[in-house]
C-alpha positions as CSV (number, residue, x, y, z in Angstrom):
1,X,82.5,51.3,97.6
2,X,84.7,52.1,100.5
3,X,84.4,53.7,104.0
4,X,83.7,57.2,102.8
5,X,80.9,56.2,100.5
6,X,79.3,54.2,103.3
7,X,79.4,57.2,105.6
8,X,77.8,59.4,103.0
9,X,75.1,56.9,102.2
10,X,74.3,56.4,105.9
11,X,74.2,60.2,106.4
12,X,71.9,60.7,103.5
13,X,69.5,58.0,104.7
14,X,69.4,59.5,108.2
15,X,68.9,63.1,107.1
16,X,65.3,64.1,107.9
17,X,63.0,65.6,105.3
18,X,65.2,64.9,102.3
19,X,63.2,63.1,99.7
20,X,64.3,62.5,96.1
21,X,63.5,65.5,94.0
22,X,62.9,67.7,97.0
23,X,63.8,71.3,96.2
24,X,63.2,72.6,99.7
25,X,66.8,73.8,99.9
26,X,67.1,75.4,96.5
27,X,66.9,79.0,97.8
28,X,69.6,78.3,100.4
29,X,71.8,76.8,97.7
30,X,71.4,79.8,95.5
31,X,72.2,82.2,98.3
32,X,75.2,80.2,99.3
33,X,76.5,80.1,95.7
34,X,76.1,83.8,95.4
35,X,77.9,84.5,98.7
36,X,80.8,82.3,97.7
37,X,81.2,84.0,94.3
38,X,81.3,87.4,96.2
39,X,83.9,86.0,98.6
40,X,81.7,86.3,101.6
41,X,82.3,84.1,104.6
42,X,79.9,81.1,105.0
43,X,80.4,80.9,108.8
44,X,77.7,83.4,109.6
45,X,75.1,81.2,107.8
46,X,76.7,77.9,108.8
47,X,73.9,76.8,111.1
48,X,71.2,77.6,108.5
49,X,72.5,75.2,105.9
50,X,71.7,71.6,105.9
51,X,74.2,69.0,104.7
52,X,72.1,68.3,101.6
53,X,72.3,71.9,100.5
54,X,76.0,71.9,101.1
55,X,76.4,68.8,98.9
56,X,74.3,70.3,96.2
57,X,76.2,73.5,96.1
58,X,79.8,72.4,96.4
59,X,80.6,70.5,93.2
60,X,79.0,73.2,90.9
61,X,81.4,75.9,92.1
62,X,85.0,76.5,91.1
63,X,86.5,77.2,94.5
64,X,89.3,79.6,95.1
65,X,91.7,79.2,98.0
66,X,89.6,81.7,100.0
67,X,86.4,79.7,99.4
68,X,88.2,76.6,100.6
69,X,89.2,78.3,103.8
70,X,85.5,79.3,104.4
71,X,84.6,75.6,104.0
72,X,87.0,74.7,106.8
73,X,84.8,76.4,109.4
74,X,81.6,74.9,108.0
75,X,82.6,71.3,108.1
76,X,83.3,70.8,111.8
77,X,81.0,73.5,113.1
78,X,77.7,72.9,111.3
79,X,77.6,69.2,110.6
80,X,77.0,66.0,112.6
81,X,80.0,63.8,112.7
82,X,78.4,61.2,110.5
83,X,78.2,63.8,107.7
84,X,81.6,65.4,108.2
85,X,83.7,62.9,106.3
86,X,81.5,63.2,103.1
87,X,81.6,67.0,103.4
88,X,85.3,66.9,103.7
89,X,85.6,64.7,100.6
90,X,83.6,67.2,98.5
91,X,85.1,70.5,99.2
92,X,86.5,71.0,102.7
93,X,89.7,70.7,104.5
94,X,90.2,68.4,107.5
95,X,89.3,69.9,110.9
96,X,92.5,68.5,112.2
97,X,95.7,67.3,110.6
98,X,95.7,63.6,109.7
99,X,98.9,63.0,111.5
100,X,97.9,64.4,114.9
101,X,95.3,64.3,117.6
102,X,94.8,67.9,118.2
103,X,93.2,69.3,121.3
104,X,91.8,72.6,120.2
105,X,89.3,75.0,121.9
106,X,85.7,74.2,121.1
107,X,85.2,77.5,119.2
108,X,88.3,77.1,117.0
109,X,87.1,74.8,114.3
110,X,89.6,76.1,111.7
111,X,92.7,75.8,113.9
112,X,94.2,73.0,111.9
113,X,93.8,72.7,108.1
114,X,95.0,70.6,105.2
115,X,94.5,71.6,101.5
116,X,91.4,70.3,99.7
117,X,93.3,67.7,97.7
118,X,94.6,66.1,101.0
119,X,91.1,65.8,102.1
120,X,90.0,64.0,98.9
121,X,92.6,61.4,99.3
122,X,92.0,61.0,103.0
123,X,88.4,60.1,102.2
124,X,89.2,57.7,99.4
125,X,91.8,55.6,101.1
126,X,91.3,52.5,103.1
127,X,91.0,52.7,106.9
128,X,94.5,51.1,107.3
129,X,96.0,53.8,105.1
130,X,94.4,56.6,107.0
131,X,95.2,55.4,110.5
132,X,96.6,58.3,112.4
133,X,100.3,58.4,113.0
134,X,102.1,60.1,115.8
135,X,102.6,63.8,115.3
136,X,105.9,63.5,117.1
137,X,107.0,59.9,116.6
138,X,109.4,58.2,119.0
139,X,112.7,56.6,117.8
140,X,110.8,53.3,117.7
141,X,108.2,54.5,115.3
142,X,108.7,55.1,111.6
143,X,107.8,58.6,110.6
144,X,107.2,57.6,107.0
145,X,103.4,57.7,107.8
146,X,103.4,61.1,109.4
147,X,100.8,62.5,107.0
148,X,98.2,61.5,104.5
149,X,98.9,63.7,101.5
150,X,97.2,63.9,98.1
151,X,100.4,63.8,96.2
152,X,104.1,63.4,97.0
153,X,106.2,66.4,96.2
154,X,108.3,63.9,94.2
155,X,105.4,63.2,91.8
156,X,106.7,62.2,88.4
157,X,106.1,64.0,85.1
158,X,107.3,67.5,86.0
159,X,109.5,69.5,83.9
160,X,112.8,70.9,85.3
161,X,111.6,74.5,85.2
162,X,108.3,74.0,87.0
163,X,108.0,75.9,90.3
164,X,105.2,73.6,91.4
165,X,103.9,70.5,89.7
166,X,100.5,69.0,89.3
167,X,99.5,65.5,90.5
168,X,99.1,62.7,88.1
169,X,95.6,62.7,86.6
170,X,94.8,59.2,88.0
171,X,95.2,60.5,91.5
172,X,92.1,62.7,90.9
173,X,90.0,60.4,88.6
174,X,90.8,57.2,90.4
175,X,89.3,58.1,93.7
176,X,86.6,56.1,95.2
177,X,83.6,57.1,97.3
178,X,82.3,60.6,97.3
179,X,85.5,61.9,95.7
180,X,84.8,59.8,92.6
181,X,81.6,61.7,92.1
182,X,83.6,64.9,91.4
183,X,85.0,63.8,88.1
184,X,82.0,65.2,86.2
185,X,82.6,68.7,87.5
186,X,85.6,69.7,85.5
187,X,85.9,73.2,87.0
188,X,85.9,71.7,90.5
189,X,88.4,69.0,89.6
190,X,90.6,71.8,88.2
191,X,90.5,73.7,91.4
192,X,91.3,70.6,93.3
193,X,94.3,70.1,91.1
194,X,95.4,73.6,91.9
195,X,95.1,72.9,95.6
196,X,97.2,69.8,95.1
197,X,99.8,72.0,93.5
198,X,100.1,73.8,96.8
199,X,100.5,70.6,98.7
200,X,103.4,69.4,96.7
201,X,106.7,70.9,97.6
202,X,110.0,70.2,99.1
203,X,111.9,73.5,99.2
204,X,114.7,73.5,96.6
205,X,117.3,75.9,95.3
206,X,115.3,76.3,92.0
207,X,112.3,77.8,93.8
208,X,114.1,80.8,95.5
209,X,116.0,83.7,94.1
210,X,118.3,86.2,95.7
211,X,116.9,89.6,95.0
212,X,120.0,91.8,95.8
213,X,122.1,92.3,92.6
214,X,125.2,92.8,94.6
215,X,126.7,91.1,97.6
216,X,125.3,89.4,99.7
217,X,123.8,87.4,96.7
218,X,126.0,84.5,95.6
219,X,127.5,85.0,92.1
220,X,125.6,83.5,89.2
221,X,127.1,80.0,88.5
222,X,129.4,80.1,85.4
223,X,129.7,76.3,85.4
224,X,126.9,73.7,85.6
225,X,125.7,72.7,89.0
226,X,126.8,69.2,90.0
227,X,125.2,66.9,92.5
228,X,126.9,66.3,95.8
229,X,129.0,63.1,96.1
230,X,129.3,61.7,99.6
231,X,132.9,61.5,101.0
232,X,134.3,58.0,101.2
233,X,136.1,58.3,104.5
234,X,135.9,60.3,107.7
235,X,139.1,62.5,107.6
236,X,138.1,65.4,109.8
237,X,137.5,65.4,113.6
238,X,136.0,68.5,115.1
239,X,137.4,69.3,118.6
240,X,136.6,71.7,121.4
241,X,138.2,75.1,120.9
242,X,139.3,75.4,124.5
243,X,141.2,72.1,124.4
244,X,143.2,72.8,121.2
245,X,147.0,72.6,121.4
246,X,149.0,75.6,120.2
247,X,149.8,74.1,116.9
248,X,146.2,73.5,116.0
249,X,145.2,77.0,117.2
250,X,147.8,78.5,114.8
251,X,146.5,76.3,112.0
252,X,143.0,77.6,112.6
253,X,144.2,81.2,112.5
254,X,146.2,80.6,109.3
255,X,143.2,79.1,107.5
256,X,140.9,82.0,108.4
257,X,143.6,84.6,107.6
258,X,144.0,83.1,104.1
259,X,140.2,83.1,103.6
260,X,140.0,86.7,104.6
261,X,142.5,87.8,101.9
262,X,140.7,86.1,99.1
263,X,139.0,88.5,96.8
264,X,135.3,89.0,97.5
265,X,134.5,87.7,94.0
266,X,135.7,84.3,95.1
267,X,132.5,82.6,96.5
268,X,134.7,80.9,99.1
269,X,136.3,84.1,100.5
270,X,135.4,85.1,104.0
271,X,133.4,88.1,102.7
272,X,131.4,85.8,100.5
273,X,130.9,83.2,103.2
274,X,129.6,85.8,105.6
275,X,127.3,87.1,102.8
276,X,125.8,83.6,102.4
277,X,124.3,83.8,105.9
278,X,123.1,87.3,105.3
279,X,121.4,86.4,102.1
280,X,119.6,83.3,103.3
281,X,118.8,84.7,106.8
282,X,118.0,88.3,106.3
283,X,115.4,88.7,103.6
284,X,117.6,88.7,100.5
285,X,116.1,85.5,99.2
286,X,112.5,85.4,98.0
287,X,110.4,82.4,97.2
288,X,108.8,82.4,93.7
289,X,109.7,86.0,93.0
290,X,107.6,86.3,89.8
291,X,104.3,85.2,91.4
292,X,104.3,85.1,95.2
293,X,107.5,87.0,96.0
294,X,107.5,85.9,99.7
295,X,110.5,86.5,101.9
296,X,112.5,83.3,102.5
297,X,114.5,82.4,105.6
298,X,116.2,79.2,106.7
299,X,115.3,79.9,110.4
300,X,112.2,79.1,112.3
301,X,111.5,75.8,110.6
302,X,112.9,72.3,109.9
303,X,115.3,73.9,107.4
304,X,117.4,75.4,110.2
305,X,119.7,72.4,111.3
306,X,120.4,70.8,107.9
307,X,120.9,74.1,106.0
308,X,123.5,75.3,108.6
309,X,125.2,71.9,108.5
310,X,125.6,72.2,104.8
311,X,126.9,75.8,105.1
312,X,129.4,75.0,107.8
313,X,130.6,71.9,105.9
314,X,131.7,73.8,102.8
315,X,133.2,76.5,105.0
316,X,135.3,73.9,106.8
317,X,136.4,72.3,103.6
318,X,137.5,75.6,102.3
319,X,139.6,76.3,105.4
320,X,141.4,72.9,105.0
321,X,142.1,73.6,101.3
322,X,143.6,76.9,102.1
323,X,146.2,75.4,104.3
324,X,146.6,72.2,102.3
325,X,145.2,70.0,105.1
326,X,142.2,67.9,104.2
327,X,142.1,66.6,107.8
328,X,141.4,70.0,109.3
329,X,138.2,69.9,111.3
330,X,136.4,73.1,112.4
331,X,136.8,73.5,116.2
332,X,133.6,73.9,118.1
333,X,132.8,76.3,120.9
334,X,132.0,73.8,123.7
335,X,129.4,75.9,125.6
336,X,127.6,72.8,126.9
337,X,130.4,71.9,129.3
338,X,131.5,74.1,132.3
339,X,135.1,74.5,131.0
340,X,133.8,75.9,127.7
341,X,131.1,78.3,129.0
342,X,133.0,81.5,128.1
343,X,134.0,83.2,124.8
344,X,137.1,81.1,124.0
345,X,140.4,82.9,124.6
346,X,141.5,82.1,121.0
347,X,139.0,84.5,119.7
348,X,139.6,87.4,122.1
349,X,143.2,88.4,121.5
350,X,143.0,91.5,119.3
351,X,146.6,91.6,118.1
352,X,147.0,90.3,114.6
353,X,144.3,87.7,115.2
354,X,142.0,86.9,112.3
355,X,139.6,85.2,114.7
356,X,139.0,88.5,116.6
357,X,135.9,90.6,115.9
358,X,135.5,94.1,117.4
359,X,131.7,94.0,117.2
360,X,131.2,91.9,120.3
361,X,129.7,92.9,123.7
362,X,132.8,93.8,125.8
363,X,130.8,93.3,129.0
364,X,130.3,89.6,128.3
365,X,133.7,88.5,126.9
366,X,135.1,87.2,130.2
367,X,131.9,86.2,131.9
368,X,130.1,82.9,132.2
369,X,128.1,82.6,129.0
370,X,124.4,82.9,129.8
371,X,122.6,80.3,127.8
372,X,119.3,81.7,129.0
373,X,120.0,85.3,128.1
374,X,117.0,87.5,127.4
375,X,115.4,85.9,130.4
376,X,117.8,85.9,133.3
377,X,119.0,89.5,133.7
378,X,121.1,88.8,136.7
379,X,124.5,90.3,137.0
380,X,127.0,88.5,134.8
381,X,129.4,86.2,136.7
382,X,133.2,86.3,136.0
383,X,134.3,83.0,134.5
384,X,137.8,83.1,136.1
385,X,136.5,84.5,139.4
386,X,135.8,82.6,142.6
387,X,133.6,79.5,142.1
388,X,131.1,80.8,144.6
389,X,127.4,80.3,144.8
390,X,126.7,82.8,142.0
391,X,129.2,80.9,139.7
392,X,127.8,77.5,140.6
393,X,124.2,78.7,140.0
394,X,125.2,80.2,136.6
395,X,126.8,76.9,135.5
396,X,123.8,74.9,136.8
397,X,121.3,76.9,134.8
398,X,123.4,76.5,131.7
399,X,123.5,72.8,132.1
400,X,119.8,72.7,132.7
401,X,119.2,74.5,129.4
402,X,120.7,71.7,127.3
403,X,118.3,69.5,125.3
404,X,115.2,70.9,126.9
405,X,112.1,70.1,124.8
406,X,114.1,67.9,122.5
407,X,111.8,64.9,122.7
408,X,111.1,64.5,119.0
409,X,111.9,65.9,115.5
410,X,109.2,68.5,115.5
411,X,110.1,70.0,118.9
412,X,113.9,69.7,118.3
413,X,114.4,70.5,114.6
414,X,111.4,72.6,114.0
415,X,108.1,72.4,112.1
416,X,107.8,71.7,108.4
417,X,108.2,74.3,105.7
418,X,107.1,73.3,102.2
419,X,106.1,75.1,99.0
420,X,102.4,75.0,100.0
421,X,103.1,77.3,103.0
422,X,106.4,78.9,103.3
423,X,105.6,81.0,106.4
424,X,107.7,80.2,109.4
425,X,105.8,77.4,110.9
426,X,107.7,76.9,114.1
427,X,111.2,76.7,115.5
428,X,112.5,73.8,117.5
429,X,114.5,73.9,120.7
430,X,117.8,73.4,118.9
431,X,117.3,76.9,117.5
432,X,115.3,78.7,120.2
433,X,117.4,77.9,123.3
434,X,121.2,78.2,123.6
435,X,121.7,79.0,119.9
436,X,119.7,82.2,120.0
437,X,120.8,83.2,123.5
438,X,124.5,83.1,122.6
439,X,124.0,85.0,119.4
440,X,122.6,87.9,121.4
441,X,125.0,87.4,124.3
442,X,128.1,87.7,122.1
443,X,126.8,90.4,119.7
444,X,127.3,94.1,120.3
445,X,124.3,95.7,121.9
446,X,121.9,97.9,119.8
447,X,121.5,101.6,119.6
448,X,120.5,104.4,117.2
449,X,124.0,105.3,116.1
450,X,127.3,103.5,116.0
451,X,130.6,103.1,114.2
452,X,131.0,99.9,112.2
453,X,127.3,99.0,112.0
454,X,125.9,96.9,109.2
455,X,123.6,98.2,106.6
456,X,120.6,96.0,106.2
457,X,118.5,95.3,103.1
458,X,116.3,98.4,103.9
459,X,119.4,100.6,103.8
460,X,119.3,101.2,107.6
461,X,122.4,100.9,109.8
462,X,122.0,98.2,112.4
463,X,124.1,98.6,115.5
464,X,123.2,95.3,117.1
465,X,125.9,93.2,115.4
466,X,127.9,91.1,114.5
467,X,126.7,87.9,116.2
468,X,123.7,89.8,117.5
469,X,122.2,90.4,114.1
470,X,121.3,87.8,111.5
471,X,122.6,90.0,108.7
472,X,126.1,90.3,110.1
473,X,126.5,87.2,112.2
474,X,128.7,85.5,109.6
475,X,131.2,88.3,109.8
476,X,132.4,87.0,113.2
477,X,134.6,83.9,113.0
478,X,133.2,82.8,116.3
479,X,129.9,82.3,114.5
480,X,131.2,79.2,112.7
481,X,132.6,77.6,115.9
482,X,129.3,78.4,117.6
483,X,127.3,76.8,114.9
484,X,129.7,73.8,114.9
485,X,128.5,73.1,118.4
486,X,124.9,73.6,117.4
487,X,125.5,71.0,114.8
488,X,127.2,68.8,117.4
489,X,124.1,69.0,119.6
490,X,122.1,67.6,116.6
491,X,124.7,64.9,116.1
492,X,124.5,64.0,119.8
493,X,120.7,64.0,119.7
494,X,120.7,61.6,116.7
495,X,123.6,59.3,117.8
496,X,123.5,59.2,121.6
497,X,119.9,60.2,122.6
498,X,118.0,58.1,120.1
499,X,116.6,61.1,118.2
500,X,115.3,60.5,114.7
501,X,114.8,63.1,112.0
502,X,112.0,63.4,109.6
503,X,111.3,60.8,107.0
504,X,109.2,63.1,104.9
505,X,110.4,63.4,101.3
506,X,109.7,67.1,101.5
507,X,112.5,67.3,104.1
508,X,114.9,64.7,102.7
509,X,114.8,66.1,99.2
510,X,115.0,69.8,100.1
511,X,118.2,71.1,98.3
512,X,120.4,74.1,98.2
513,X,123.5,75.1,96.2
514,X,126.9,75.9,97.7
515,X,130.3,76.5,96.2
516,X,133.1,74.0,96.7
517,X,136.9,74.1,95.9
518,X,138.8,77.3,96.6
519,X,141.0,77.1,93.6
520,X,138.3,76.2,91.1
521,X,135.0,77.3,92.7
522,X,132.0,75.4,91.3
523,X,128.4,75.1,92.5
524,X,127.2,71.9,94.2
525,X,123.6,70.9,94.8
526,X,123.2,69.1,98.1
527,X,120.1,67.6,99.7
528,X,119.1,67.2,103.3
529,X,119.3,63.4,102.9
530,X,123.0,63.9,102.1
531,X,123.8,65.5,105.4
532,X,121.8,63.5,108.0
533,X,124.9,61.3,108.7
534,X,128.0,63.4,109.2
535,X,130.1,60.5,107.9
536,X,128.8,61.3,104.4
537,X,130.4,64.7,104.9
538,X,133.7,63.3,106.0
539,X,133.7,64.5,109.6
540,X,132.7,63.5,113.1
541,X,133.1,64.9,116.6
542,X,135.8,64.2,119.2
543,X,134.7,61.1,121.0
544,X,136.6,62.0,124.1
545,X,134.8,65.3,124.4
546,X,131.5,63.5,124.0
547,X,132.2,60.8,126.5
548,X,131.2,62.9,129.5
549,X,128.1,65.1,128.9
550,X,127.5,66.8,132.3
551,X,124.1,68.1,131.3
552,X,122.7,64.5,130.9
553,X,122.6,64.1,134.7
554,X,121.5,67.6,135.6
555,X,118.8,67.4,138.3
556,X,115.9,69.8,137.8
557,X,114.0,71.4,140.7
558,X,110.3,72.2,141.2
559,X,109.3,75.8,141.4
560,X,106.0,75.1,143.2
561,X,104.5,71.9,144.7
562,X,102.3,69.7,142.5
563,X,99.6,67.3,143.2
564,X,98.6,64.4,141.0
565,X,95.3,64.9,139.3
566,X,95.1,68.6,140.1
567,X,94.5,69.6,136.5
568,X,96.4,72.8,136.8
569,X,98.0,75.3,139.2
570,X,94.8,77.2,139.9
571,X,92.3,76.3,142.5
572,X,88.8,75.4,141.3
573,X,87.5,78.6,142.8
574,X,90.1,80.7,141.1
575,X,89.8,78.9,137.8
576,X,86.0,79.7,137.9
577,X,86.6,83.4,138.3
578,X,89.7,83.8,136.2
579,X,89.1,85.2,132.8
580,X,91.2,83.3,130.3
581,X,93.2,85.2,127.7
582,X,91.3,85.9,124.5
583,X,93.3,85.3,121.4
584,X,94.8,87.1,119.6
585,X,96.6,88.6,122.6
586,X,99.5,91.0,122.7
587,X,102.2,90.3,125.3
588,X,104.7,92.7,126.8
589,X,107.6,92.1,129.2
590,X,106.7,90.6,132.5
591,X,103.0,90.7,131.9
592,X,102.2,87.1,132.4
593,X,99.4,85.5,130.3
594,X,97.4,82.6,131.8
595,X,95.7,80.1,129.6
596,X,93.8,77.8,132.0
597,X,92.5,74.3,131.3
598,X,94.3,73.6,128.0
599,X,93.1,70.1,127.0
600,X,95.8,67.4,127.2
601,X,95.2,64.4,124.9
602,X,95.6,60.9,126.5
603,X,99.0,59.5,126.5
604,X,99.7,57.0,123.7
605,X,102.6,54.7,123.2
606,X,105.2,56.1,120.9
607,X,103.4,59.4,120.5
608,X,105.0,62.0,122.8
609,X,102.8,65.1,123.3
610,X,103.8,68.5,122.1
611,X,102.7,72.0,123.0
612,X,102.2,74.1,119.8
613,X,101.9,77.9,119.5
614,X,101.3,79.2,116.1
615,X,100.5,82.7,114.7
616,X,103.2,84.6,116.6
617,X,103.9,88.1,115.2
618,X,106.9,90.1,116.2
619,X,109.1,93.1,115.2
620,X,112.2,91.5,113.6
621,X,114.4,94.5,114.4
622,X,114.7,93.7,118.1
623,X,115.3,90.6,120.2
624,X,112.1,88.7,121.0
625,X,111.5,86.1,123.7
626,X,108.9,84.5,125.8
627,X,109.0,81.5,128.0
628,X,106.2,78.9,128.4
629,X,105.5,77.0,131.6
630,X,102.9,74.5,132.8
631,X,100.9,74.6,136.1
632,X,102.7,77.6,137.6
633,X,100.7,80.2,139.6
634,X,100.8,83.6,137.9
635,X,102.6,85.2,140.9
636,X,105.5,82.7,140.6
637,X,105.8,82.7,136.8
638,X,108.5,85.3,136.5
639,X,110.8,83.0,138.4
640,X,110.5,80.0,136.1
641,X,113.5,78.9,134.1
642,X,115.1,75.9,132.4
643,X,116.2,74.6,135.8
644,X,112.6,74.0,136.8
645,X,110.3,71.0,136.0
646,X,107.5,73.4,135.0
647,X,109.5,75.0,132.2
648,X,108.3,73.9,128.8
649,X,110.5,76.0,126.5
650,X,111.2,79.3,124.9
651,X,110.3,81.2,121.8
652,X,113.3,83.4,120.9
653,X,114.7,85.0,117.8
654,X,117.9,86.8,116.8
655,X,117.2,90.4,115.6
656,X,117.1,90.8,111.8
657,X,116.2,93.4,109.2
658,X,112.7,94.7,108.9
659,X,110.8,97.7,107.6
660,X,109.3,100.2,110.0
661,X,106.2,98.6,111.5
662,X,106.8,95.2,109.8
663,X,105.8,92.1,111.7
664,X,107.3,88.7,111.0
665,X,105.2,85.6,111.7
666,X,106.5,82.5,113.4
667,X,105.6,79.6,115.8
668,X,107.2,77.3,118.2
669,X,106.7,73.6,119.3
670,X,107.8,72.1,122.6
671,X,108.0,68.5,123.6
672,X,106.2,68.4,127.0
673,X,106.0,64.7,127.8
674,X,108.8,64.9,130.4
675,X,107.4,68.1,131.8
676,X,104.0,66.5,132.3
677,X,105.6,63.6,134.1
678,X,107.7,65.8,136.3
679,X,104.7,68.0,137.4
680,X,102.5,64.9,138.0
681,X,100.2,65.8,135.2
682,X,100.9,63.0,132.7
683,X,97.4,61.6,133.2
684,X,95.5,64.9,133.7
685,X,92.9,66.0,131.1
686,X,93.9,69.6,131.3
687,X,96.9,71.8,132.4
688,X,97.4,75.5,132.7
689,X,99.7,77.0,130.2
690,X,101.6,80.1,131.3
691,X,103.2,82.5,128.8
692,X,106.0,84.7,130.3
693,X,107.2,87.6,128.1
694,X,110.8,88.4,128.6
695,X,111.7,91.2,126.2
696,X,110.6,94.8,125.8
697,X,108.9,94.7,122.3
698,X,105.3,93.7,121.8
699,X,104.7,90.1,120.6
700,X,101.2,89.2,119.2
701,X,100.1,85.7,119.6
702,X,97.1,84.9,117.4
703,X,96.4,81.3,118.3
704,X,95.8,79.8,121.7
705,X,98.3,77.1,122.7
706,X,97.3,73.6,122.0
707,X,98.7,70.2,123.1
708,X,98.9,67.5,120.5
709,X,100.0,63.9,120.4
């Protein structure tokens, strides 16, 4: 019959006191059915129910999503392991994702979940098909087996206007083992199909809608949307701004000046281009507005890098069209090399300069850019001043910031975001580190009143702008050169550092629509798979600038001594008396949170380990940041930074719109394999995780950190 059936049969044979026709558990079944109909949690009664009662009750019920979530706790908490697989196959979700070994606290059985339909298929497939794949595969490991899913989000047979689509019937009725026994319970099969609906889903342009009837929503297409066609040759080379000759500088100015005088009704005008970022990044788009009506944002997930690559690509093409030069490449702000660690002079001259923006922080314009801003509050260092100790230290810290925690796609590009769960699952280091720091560093500081502020979607005036606020960032021409370098870092990661993106169809087939052709604007649908290789987009980066990457050889330092096999920074005595943080926990600036003895899964070839923090809630109106370190004593934690071995990464966000009291949810994932090696903890079974809040606002963390492989 298959592995799942065998497990069920063995479990039923071993269950004591269960004879054929025995109705001993009838009363329990009735009570459980009634509780589930009333929406009550089963967890309180979990230890009272035997596996047999659970099997009897499950198929007869038409589960809602809330009932399914109740099942999650019951499966791993109440059942012996030999029964758990059969239980999962009937009506529960997996206790841990099929693509990851998850080290979770013993009392957190529901920390990782998959929809019911995923569990059904996981039970029915062969052992070879369900072998666990790396949660964070190395460049040598194919990521096509990252997850066992009930149905691909490219399942056939859907109509073009479906928001979500059902799996093929044979996926449900063709299951073996315990899952096959469900075909007689039509209401349950129907509910499983509904759960499978939620599994399926790459994010596409057809699933979201801009809810603002005026700018910043893009205009309604007047012509049919066409699919993107890859460019046949590489014509454009992106070069560092600070190395541009005078002729190219003037060309850049001319292109932006012409874009700025286009009427706002032209979707490729500068006004409209800035509005695109505002719409997609500051709550103007909603997912499934007729039913779910959930805020949609391209930040804090695996959408971040490819969406911005698309956006910058069409911006760059428009600039070239405006000056009649199809070889024009968007210059990038080269903030990862010492000579480029300052706001480029080309953007600072205020006289008749279309690249100038008045809404920048004047105190930072001539200083060494701080790529760890919101953490290091030391006095800014003049870029053109003496190259003294303070200057050298500022440069060193910036170099140490580059590519930290970039070990794999999850930790570098961000966690998945699909139609089954469009909450912000987790940012990667490409977004959370230098990208966010420089947004806030360049942007004008906040305040309660100002001239030239931006009105957000709530109708409130935001004074922290332009780069310092997501709703206005696209109004500063420097934004595009900044993001060109963010894109370049992705390019370097993929072409020079061996990084490999996701192979999931939910990522590859995610699509968005942008306008192309200044003279005859028309909408183009472009998929993530179209933009993975920049050659398809007709551009690359200056090879000479990428020949010498000074941060590659940056030597980190240890904040505190480490001993192999210590298992954490705390002494055994202190660990015994230290009260671990109880989650959820609210963190405030400089109040360090210790999470001792976090389980570290054994190292496996090709499966780098990652530290995951989910369920982060924060006020979007202000800058938010906390750092995470490993095996650092609490009294030393405030001194940790990217220059230290112990530093795992940062959670950081650029301020955005939000209603009074509103909390936005997010997460973050760090690659910690190198960190574990550096602190001599690669073979330890536990480490101490230290959370170091850096900003004034309260941040609530609902879930304890876990380390996965």
